[in-house]
N, C-alpha and C positions, 0 to 999 in steps of 0.2 A: 558496507554498504554502498552502494550506487545511488547519484543523483536522480532524480525522475523529472527535475527541473530545476531551472537556473533562470534567475531574473533577479527584482529587487523589490524592497519594500517604501512603499511612495506615499507620502502625505507632506501636503504646501510644497515645499522648495527642500525636503529633506530626502535624500535617496540612500538605501542601504542596501549595498549586494548580496543575495543571500543563492545558497544551494538548497532543493528540498529533497531531505528524506522518508522514507516510510517511518515512521516509531516504534511500530508494532508488529509481531510475525507470530504466524500461529507455534504451538508448541505440540499440537496434536501429529502421532504415527502418521505419515504418509501411508495410504493403503491404494488397492484397488484390484477388481474383480476379476476370478479367475475361474474357469473350468472345476467342478470339483474332481471330477473322473480323473482328469490328466495334468491338471495346474496351469494350461495352456492360458493365455493373459487374453479378457474379454475385450476386444474394440469395438467403441461406438462408431455407428456412422449415422449419417444425417440421408437421410432417403426422403421424397418426395414422395408425397400422397397422389399426387395427378399422376405422375408418369411412372413411379416405382424405380427411379433411379436414384443413385448415391449421388449426392450435390457436392461438390466442392466447393472449400469456404471461400474462393473469390468469386462463384457465382452466387452466393448469398446476400439479398439486401432483407431489408426491414420492412414489417406491414404493421399496419394500424386495423383492429376488427372492432367494428361499433355493433356488432351483432346482425347489421343488417348487409353493411357494406366493410370492403375491404380495400385502404391505400396502400400502393405500395412508394415506398421511400429508396429512392437511388443514392448513392453515395453524392452523387452531382446535388442531389436535394438537400442534403446536410451540409455540404462545403458552402453552399448559399446562404445558410443561415447567420446570424448576424454574428453569434459567437465567433471569436476569431482567437489565433494564439496572442497573447499578451504576456509579455515580458515583466508586467507590474504587478505588485500585492497590493490592491487599491485602499488604503485607511478610510474608511466611510466614518466613522466613529469612536470615540474614547469611552465606553462605558463603563460605571463602577463593576468590578468581577460580581458579585452575587446576585446578579442581575439576567445571568446565563444557567437558563435552566438545564442541567445537565440530559433530558430527553432529546435536546438539541443536539448533542454531538454523537459524533459518527466518526472519522479516521482521521489520527493524528500523525503529524507531518512534526520533525526535526528541521528547523533551520540554521544552515553554516554560514558565518560570514568568509565571503570571497575576496573583500576588499584587503589590499595590502596593508593598510591599515585601519583594523576595527573597531575604530572609537565611536562611529556612528550608529554600529550594530550595540557595544555596548552602554552608551550612552541612554539608547531607547530601552534597553532591557533596565535599568539602572532606573528610568523615569516612569515606565508602568508597575513595578516593585512599590516605587516613592508612593505613588499617587493610587495605590492600588483600584489601577484601571484596567481594563481588557478593551483592545483594539475588535473593532467590526470588521472586517474586508474581504475584497472577492477576488477573488484568482479562477484563472481560465485552467483546466485541467480535461486535459483527454477532448481538448476542442469545447466543454464545455465552463459555463460560468458558475463558481460556485460559491455560496455563503461561507465564510468562516470566521473563527473568531483567532485571534494573533496572543497569544501571553508568556508567561516568562515559565520554566519550567526547569528549576535550579541553575546551572548557569548557560542554559540556551534558552532562546526564543522559540516558540514552535508555535505551529497553526492546527486547528482543529477544526476540519468542515462540518457544515451545520445543515440539517433540514431547513428547508423553509416551511414558512410557520402554517401553509394549509397541509402542509405533510404530517402533523400533528394532529391525530383524531380528538373528535370532540366524542366524550363520554357522558353516561349519567345514568348511573347505576341503581337502580333504588333503594340499596341497603345506605349508599352514603347519606341519603336525605331523611333516615332515620329518626325518629323522636324520641328514642331509648334516652332514660335516664339512668348516669353516672354517678355513682356516690362519691361524696370526699375520700370517704375510706378506699372505697377503689383506686380512684386516682393516686392515693399515700402509697400502696400496696404493690400497683405497677411503676410508680416511680423507685423505691425502691430494689425493684427487680431490676429495671435498665439500669439503676446504677450498679448494681451487681454483677454485671456483665461489661460495665463502660474502661473503656482502656484505653491509648493510642492504636491506631490503627498501623500494622506493620504488614503489609503483601507478603514480605518475603516467609510470614510464616505460611502461610496457607500453601497446599500443593495440589495438584490436578491428580486424586486417586486414581481415577480410571484410570487417565493415559498411562502412571505409576505402572499398574496391574497390566495394563497392555504391553505395556516391555518388556516385563518379568515373564509373561507367558510369552512372548516370542523368545527372547533368551533361554528360557527353558527348553522349547523346541528345537532350536538349534543345535541346545549340551545334546541333547537325544537322538541329535541326526534327523529328526521329522523334518527335512527340507529337499528343495530341487535342485539339483545343480543346473544349476537354466544355461551355463557354457554349453556343457551337453545338451540338455534337454531341447534348449532354444539358441542353436547357434547363428541364426541369423537376427536376432534381438540384440543391436549392441547395445542398449539403454538399461538391460537388466542384468549386464554380463558382470560377473564378480569383480571389483574394483583390485583387486591384488593381482592379476594379472596383467592391467594394462600399468602400472606404474613403472617399472623398467623399461616398456615402449614410449611411456609421455617424458623420461628422466632422458633417454637417447634421443628422442625427436627435438627437446629441448636445449640439449649439448648441440648438435646439429645445427640449430638454429641460432647460436652465440657464435660457434664456430664461422661460419655463414656471415653473420651480420661484421663480426670483425675483418675478416677478410675483402667485405667489400667497403668498409667505412673508406679508406683509400678514393676509390673509387668513385665514391658520393660525395667527394668534398668539392668537385672543382663546379658540381650543379646544384648546391646545396640551395642556393640564394633562389633561384629558379623554382628548384622544388618545394620549397617551402613555401613559396606565394600559393603554388595549384594547390598544394595539399590543404594550405588555410584556407581556401574558396570551397574546397569540398566537404572539409569540416562544418564550414558555416550552415551549406545547404543541407548536410545531413543533420546537422543538431535541431536544425527547423522540422524534417522528415520524424527523427529521432521523438523531437517531443509531441507528437501529432499519435503516435502510436504508443508510447508509454507513459506518457505525462503523467 
């Protein structure tokens, strides 16, 4: 896994250095659209409705339409907003675990301790477990301030971003206000039915049948030879080439890189100190830029 954010959990005078990792990933089979006639890849283009020209990503900006007017917002406009890069997970509250409604939960992230002595991390984890509390925190991801919860997940701490209160829709369905009478016997029978299905939840027992069958279908088509040789049919599409032909080239490139690195080590020793300072400065500046892009 690759860390997408580096900072610290901050509450009171306590500071817990951590790295943030996405806790989930999709298991869906990756697919794309092609022309049925010849198998050619379909490429999406962003075309302007006014001039009809294809627009490059760097020339695109965001806009808001209210039905009568269109407001165009540039990159400078967004950079002027108050939400800034922040290296702190600011703890706002510690609340009982059962007060977090699952409807508010969004994406999940793991937190890795980065301190050489992760005692503060372990202490916070144990404290949350012993007190049955969840921390309400604020975190800045992709220059946007998000509300999130900080909780224990097994041996690690994790955060889950939350929807804001005004993002949860209010509903008032007629059926839920019905005055239909439910008899005692109906309740008893319903309880017995629930009890007959009752057991501990073990998510590993459940499979995505659709994705399993889709993979079987793809494997069957490969076995029958119902495939396109992408290297022969589309020699210019490097991203779609068969990986088998690239392995030897990759290994050769790695071998040459290692040999080159070894032969140049002695030459670099003399300038290692000055080079380290310059590299450190570049990494510091690059990390801030990376946060904005990957956050």
